[in-house]
C-alpha positions as CSV (number, residue, x, y, z in Angstrom):
1,M,-0.1,0.0,0.1
2,K,1.2,3.3,-1.2
3,A,3.1,5.4,2.0
4,P,-0.3,8.0,3.9
5,T,-0.1,11.6,4.1
6,L,1.9,12.6,6.6
7,L,0.4,15.4,9.3
8,V,4.1,17.3,10.5
9,S,3.4,19.0,13.7
10,D,4.1,19.8,17.6
11,D,2.7,20.9,20.4
12,A,5.3,22.9,21.5
13,M,4.5,26.0,19.2
14,L,1.4,26.0,21.5
15,E,4.4,27.9,23.4
16,H,5.1,30.5,20.7
17,D,2.7,33.1,23.1
18,T,2.0,36.5,20.8
19,G,-0.4,38.0,23.6
20,P,-4.1,38.9,24.5
21,G,-6.0,39.5,21.0
22,H,-3.4,39.1,18.3
23,P,-4.8,37.5,15.6
24,E,-2.2,34.7,15.2
25,C,-3.1,32.8,18.3
26,A,-2.4,29.1,19.2
27,D,-5.4,28.1,19.4
28,R,-5.2,28.1,15.3
29,L,-2.8,25.4,15.6
30,R,-5.4,23.7,18.1
31,V,-8.6,23.9,16.3
32,A,-7.3,22.8,12.5
33,K,-5.6,19.3,14.6
34,R,-9.1,19.1,16.5
35,A,-11.4,19.4,13.3
36,I,-8.8,16.8,11.6
37,D,-9.1,14.7,14.3
38,A,-12.4,14.8,14.6
39,R,-12.6,13.9,10.4
40,G,-11.4,10.2,11.5
41,F,-9.3,10.1,9.2
42,E,-7.8,6.9,7.5
43,H,-4.2,6.9,6.1
44,V,-3.4,9.4,8.3
45,R,0.2,9.3,10.3
46,W,0.7,12.3,12.6
47,E,5.1,12.7,13.7
48,A,6.8,15.3,15.3
49,P,9.7,16.8,14.0
50,D,12.8,17.7,14.4
51,P,14.3,21.5,14.9
52,A,15.5,23.1,11.4
53,T,19.3,23.5,12.4
54,D,21.5,27.0,11.7
55,D,22.4,25.7,8.3
56,D,18.2,25.3,7.4
57,I,17.7,28.3,7.6
58,L,21.1,29.8,6.8
59,A,20.6,28.6,3.2
60,V,17.6,30.8,2.8
61,H,18.5,33.5,5.6
62,T,21.1,36.7,6.9
63,P,23.9,34.4,9.5
64,G,22.6,38.3,11.1
65,H,19.0,37.9,11.1
66,L,19.5,34.0,12.3
67,A,21.3,35.4,14.7
68,H,20.3,38.4,15.7
69,I,16.1,35.8,16.2
70,A,19.0,33.6,18.2
71,G,19.7,35.8,20.2
72,L,16.0,36.5,21.4
73,R,15.4,32.7,22.2
74,G,13.6,33.0,26.0
75,R,13.1,36.5,26.1
76,A,9.6,38.5,25.3
77,C,9.6,41.2,23.2
78,A,8.2,43.1,19.5
79,V,10.7,43.1,16.8
80,D,7.8,44.7,14.8
81,A,4.3,46.1,14.9
82,D,3.4,42.9,14.0
83,T,5.4,40.6,15.0
84,T,5.8,39.8,19.5
85,L,7.8,37.3,20.3
86,S,7.0,35.0,24.1
87,P,10.3,33.2,25.5
88,G,8.8,30.6,23.6
89,S,8.4,31.6,20.8
90,V,11.8,31.6,18.5
91,D,12.0,27.1,19.0
92,A,8.7,27.2,17.9
93,A,10.0,29.2,14.8
94,Y,12.7,26.2,14.7
95,L,9.8,24.1,15.3
96,A,8.1,25.5,11.9
97,A,11.1,25.7,9.2
98,G,11.9,22.0,11.0
99,A,8.5,20.7,10.4
100,A,8.4,21.9,6.7
101,L,11.2,20.5,6.1
102,H,10.0,16.7,7.7
103,A,7.0,16.7,5.3
104,A,9.2,17.8,1.8
105,R,11.5,15.5,2.5
106,S,9.3,12.8,3.7
107,V,7.8,13.2,0.3
108,T,10.8,13.4,-1.3
109,D,12.1,10.7,0.0
110,G,8.5,8.3,-0.3
111,A,8.7,7.6,3.1
112,A,4.8,9.8,2.8
113,A,2.5,10.2,-0.9
114,N,2.2,13.9,0.2
115,A,2.2,16.3,4.0
116,F,0.5,19.0,5.5
117,A,3.0,20.9,7.9
118,L,0.6,22.3,10.2
119,V,3.2,25.1,11.7
120,R,3.2,28.4,13.6
121,P,5.0,30.5,13.8
122,P,3.9,31.5,9.9
123,G,6.7,31.9,7.0
124,H,6.3,33.2,3.9
125,H,6.9,36.8,5.2
126,A,9.6,36.6,6.9
127,E,12.3,38.6,4.0
128,P,16.3,36.7,4.2
129,D,17.6,39.6,6.8
130,E,14.0,40.6,8.7
131,A,11.1,39.5,10.6
132,M,8.0,40.9,9.4
133,G,4.0,39.8,9.1
134,F,4.3,37.2,12.5
135,C,7.1,35.3,10.7
136,L,10.2,34.7,12.4
137,F,11.5,32.6,9.9
138,N,10.3,31.1,5.7
139,N,9.9,27.9,6.4
140,I,8.5,27.0,3.2
141,A,11.5,29.0,1.2
142,I,13.5,26.2,3.4
143,A,12.0,22.9,2.0
144,A,12.4,24.3,-1.2
145,E,16.2,25.2,-1.0
146,D,16.4,22.2,1.0
147,A,15.0,19.9,-2.3
148,R,17.4,21.8,-4.1
149,R,20.2,21.1,-2.5
150,R,19.9,17.5,-2.1
151,R,19.5,17.5,-5.7
152,V,16.4,15.0,-5.2
153,C,13.8,18.0,-7.4
154,D,15.1,19.7,-10.5
155,R,12.4,22.1,-10.6
156,V,10.4,23.5,-6.7
157,M,6.9,24.6,-8.5
158,I,5.3,27.1,-5.7
159,I,2.2,27.6,-5.1
160,D,1.3,30.5,-2.8
161,W,-2.6,31.1,-2.3
162,D,-2.5,33.2,1.1
163,V,-4.8,35.9,0.6
164,H,-1.2,38.0,1.0
165,H,1.9,38.7,-0.8
166,A,4.7,35.8,-0.3
167,N,7.4,39.6,-0.4
168,S,10.4,36.9,1.1
169,T,9.5,33.9,-1.0
170,Q,9.4,35.9,-4.1
171,E,12.5,37.8,-3.1
172,V,14.5,34.4,-2.2
173,F,14.3,32.8,-5.2
174,Y,13.7,36.1,-7.7
175,S,16.6,35.9,-9.7
176,R,16.0,32.0,-10.6
177,D,14.2,29.4,-12.7
178,D,14.5,26.5,-10.6
179,V,11.6,27.7,-7.9
180,L,9.4,29.0,-9.8
181,L,5.8,31.3,-7.3
182,I,2.5,31.9,-8.7
183,S,1.3,34.5,-6.0
184,L,-2.6,34.6,-5.3
185,H,-3.2,38.1,-2.7
186,Q,-5.1,40.9,-2.6
187,S,-3.8,44.2,-3.4
188,P,-3.6,46.7,-1.8
189,L,-3.0,44.5,1.5
190,F,0.0,44.0,3.4
191,P,2.9,43.7,2.5
192,G,2.6,46.0,-0.5
193,S,4.1,43.9,-3.0
194,G,3.3,42.2,-5.9
195,R,3.0,43.8,-8.3
196,L,1.8,42.2,-11.9
197,T,5.4,43.1,-13.9
198,D,7.3,41.8,-11.2
199,T,8.3,38.7,-13.1
200,G,12.4,38.0,-11.5
201,T,15.6,38.2,-13.2
202,G,18.4,37.3,-14.7
203,T,17.5,33.9,-15.6
204,G,14.7,34.3,-13.5
205,R,13.1,36.1,-15.4
206,G,9.0,34.6,-16.2
207,F,9.5,32.2,-12.0
208,T,7.6,34.6,-10.1
209,V,3.5,35.2,-11.8
210,N,1.7,37.2,-9.0
211,L,-1.0,37.0,-9.4
212,P,-2.4,41.0,-7.4
213,L,-6.1,40.5,-6.9
214,P,-9.1,43.0,-6.0
215,A,-10.7,42.7,-3.1
216,G,-14.6,40.1,-3.4
217,Q,-13.0,37.7,-5.4
218,N,-14.9,34.4,-4.6
219,D,-14.5,31.1,-5.3
220,T,-15.6,30.7,-9.1
221,A,-12.4,33.8,-9.4
222,Y,-9.7,31.9,-7.8
223,R,-10.3,28.7,-9.8
224,W,-11.1,30.6,-12.6
225,L,-8.0,31.8,-12.0
226,F,-6.3,28.5,-11.5
227,E,-7.9,27.0,-14.5
228,Q,-6.6,30.3,-17.3
229,V,-4.2,30.9,-15.2
230,V,-2.0,28.0,-12.7
231,V,-2.9,25.1,-14.4
232,P,-1.4,25.9,-17.9
233,I,1.8,27.6,-16.7
234,G,2.7,24.4,-14.0
235,D,1.7,21.8,-17.1
236,A,5.2,24.0,-19.0
237,Y,7.5,23.5,-16.1
238,R,6.8,20.3,-15.5
239,P,7.3,20.1,-10.8
240,D,9.5,17.8,-9.8
241,L,7.9,19.1,-6.3
242,V,4.6,20.9,-5.4
243,L,4.7,23.4,-2.6
244,V,2.1,25.2,-1.4
245,S,1.9,27.7,1.0
246,A,-1.7,27.2,2.1
247,G,-2.9,30.6,3.8
248,F,-6.6,30.6,5.0
249,D,-7.1,34.1,5.3
250,A,-8.9,34.8,1.5
251,H,-11.8,33.0,3.4
252,A,-14.5,35.0,3.6
253,R,-15.4,35.1,6.8
254,D,-12.0,35.8,7.9
255,P,-11.5,39.3,9.8
256,L,-8.0,40.7,8.0
257,A,-9.2,40.6,3.9
258,D,-11.7,41.0,2.1
259,M,-11.8,38.2,0.1
260,E,-14.9,35.0,-0.5
261,V,-13.0,32.3,-1.0
262,T,-15.7,29.4,0.5
263,T,-13.7,25.9,2.0
264,E,-15.0,24.3,-0.9
265,G,-13.1,26.2,-3.0
266,F,-10.2,26.5,-1.1
267,A,-10.3,22.2,-1.5
268,E,-11.0,22.8,-4.8
269,M,-7.5,24.8,-5.4
270,L,-5.8,22.3,-3.3
271,A,-7.1,20.0,-6.1
272,M,-6.0,22.0,-9.1
273,S,-2.3,21.4,-7.2
274,R,-2.4,18.3,-6.7
275,G,-3.2,17.7,-10.4
276,I,0.2,18.8,-11.1
277,A,2.0,17.3,-8.9
278,A,0.6,14.4,-9.4
279,R,0.6,14.2,-13.7
280,H,4.5,15.9,-13.1
281,A,5.8,14.9,-9.5
282,N,4.9,12.0,-8.9
283,D,1.6,13.4,-7.7
284,R,4.0,14.8,-4.6
285,I,2.6,17.5,-3.0
286,V,3.3,19.3,0.6
287,L,1.2,21.9,2.3
288,V,2.7,24.0,4.9
289,L,0.1,26.4,7.1
290,E,0.8,30.2,6.3
291,G,-2.2,32.7,7.2
292,G,-6.3,31.9,7.8
293,Y,-7.4,34.0,11.5
294,H,-11.3,32.8,12.0
295,L,-10.7,29.9,13.7
296,G,-13.8,27.8,12.4
297,A,-12.7,28.8,8.3
298,L,-9.3,28.0,10.0
299,A,-10.7,24.6,10.8
300,E,-12.9,23.6,8.3
301,S,-10.7,24.8,5.6
302,V,-7.0,22.7,6.5
303,A,-9.0,19.9,7.4
304,A,-10.6,19.8,3.5
305,C,-7.8,20.1,2.3
306,V,-6.7,17.2,4.5
307,A,-9.5,15.3,3.1
308,G,-8.7,16.0,-0.7
309,L,-4.7,14.0,1.1
310,A,-5.7,11.6,2.0
311,P,-9.7,11.4,1.1
312,K,-10.7,7.7,3.3
313,A,-12.1,8.0,6.7
314,R,-14.4,6.8,9.6
315,S,-17.8,6.2,8.8
316,D,-18.6,8.5,11.8
317,Q,-16.2,10.9,9.5
318,G,-19.0,13.3,9.2
319,R,-20.0,13.4,13.7
320,P,-19.6,17.2,14.7
321,S,-16.9,17.1,17.8
322,R,-17.2,18.7,21.3
323,D,-14.0,19.6,20.3
324,E,-14.4,21.8,16.6
325,P,-14.9,25.6,16.7
326,P,-18.4,26.7,16.8
327,Q,-20.8,27.5,13.4
328,D,-20.9,30.7,14.9
329,E,-22.5,31.6,10.9
330,P,-24.4,30.1,8.9
331,A,-22.5,27.3,5.6
332,D,-21.1,29.2,2.7
333,A,-23.7,30.2,0.1
334,P,-23.5,29.5,-3.2
335,Q,-21.9,32.3,-5.3
336,T,-22.0,34.5,-8.2
337,P,-19.3,34.5,-10.6
338,S,-17.2,37.8,-9.8
339,A,-17.3,40.1,-13.1
340,A,-12.8,41.7,-12.4
341,P,-11.1,38.1,-13.7
342,A,-12.4,39.0,-17.3
343,A,-11.4,42.8,-16.8
344,F,-8.1,42.0,-15.8
345,L,-6.8,38.6,-17.4
346,E,-5.3,40.3,-20.7
347,K,-3.5,43.0,-17.8
348,F,-1.6,38.8,-17.0
349,R,-1.7,37.5,-20.5
350,R,0.1,40.6,-21.3
351,A,2.5,39.8,-18.2
352,H,3.0,37.3,-18.7
353,A,3.0,35.6,-21.4
354,A,6.1,36.5,-22.9
355,H,7.3,33.6,-20.6
356,W,4.4,31.5,-20.6
357,P,3.7,30.7,-24.9
358,C,0.9,28.5,-23.0
359,L,-1.0,31.4,-21.3
360,E,-2.0,32.5,-25.0
361,N,-4.1,29.0,-25.5
362,Q,-6.1,30.0,-22.9
363,R,-8.4,32.5,-24.9
């Protein structure tokens, strides 16, 4: 039997205490794990990671940044207006990076069919030389760089559907063609980067694909963009490994953004991402948790993605659990198509078709 879906996490990440009222709180990880357990998935295995090593982190971050963060171990402080630390935060960050590494290594080594690293703090805003946006180390970039350095992959594709732009992931790989980044993000919104015309430099020109979206985009819009842009580019690139920065803050219930994606919409995006992996990467796909700040929406969406990786569950799959977060809002309503994507698709094509002629075939 094929190896099971691997879920990688560690309760020590709960020791990253961001303080009262902070959206990136320990309950995010608690409710996600409870929602997974409540579904009773078969062929799922939990494992705890080892912390990332300094060498792992230095593959992406500068020595000065590593020394700064490591020097804050055991302290409570703020590194910027949004990013606060408690005495357990630095150890949690090493574990978060280690979880992304463990997940990707397990999949590329054949120990697991696919994997989901359930981590905090998140990572995709942590610049090579600076912590920012709730993030200390860029977990997914560390995993992608490790796969390339170990020579287990020639081409890595990173799909970032978090509602905020993957500014650090872009910075790390901006001049390279061995890692393709596609970022779908609300614009304008923090961190203010990710312009359509930011496509890479040097040998990396064309291998950064930014899709800055106006507020209010729903499942139909995201599905359309995946079908018209993400999947054709992925099929043209033919990655050996697909990594997903799985943020769930584009959800309609999320308090930090203004998108209208539903739980089912995230499951659809995973299915299309997994299709790319199935066609080109021997189904090797790894998710790494990023944002998502409505506890109920986060829990539902994480569980839906795990179902997309490991769809078999016990007969009691549908029964609610006392540990699941309360459903304080009605179920997601059917959506009508957004008019916005058709209006800016031509801009996407003009920006990216020179690098990806496959987009011309989507007319």
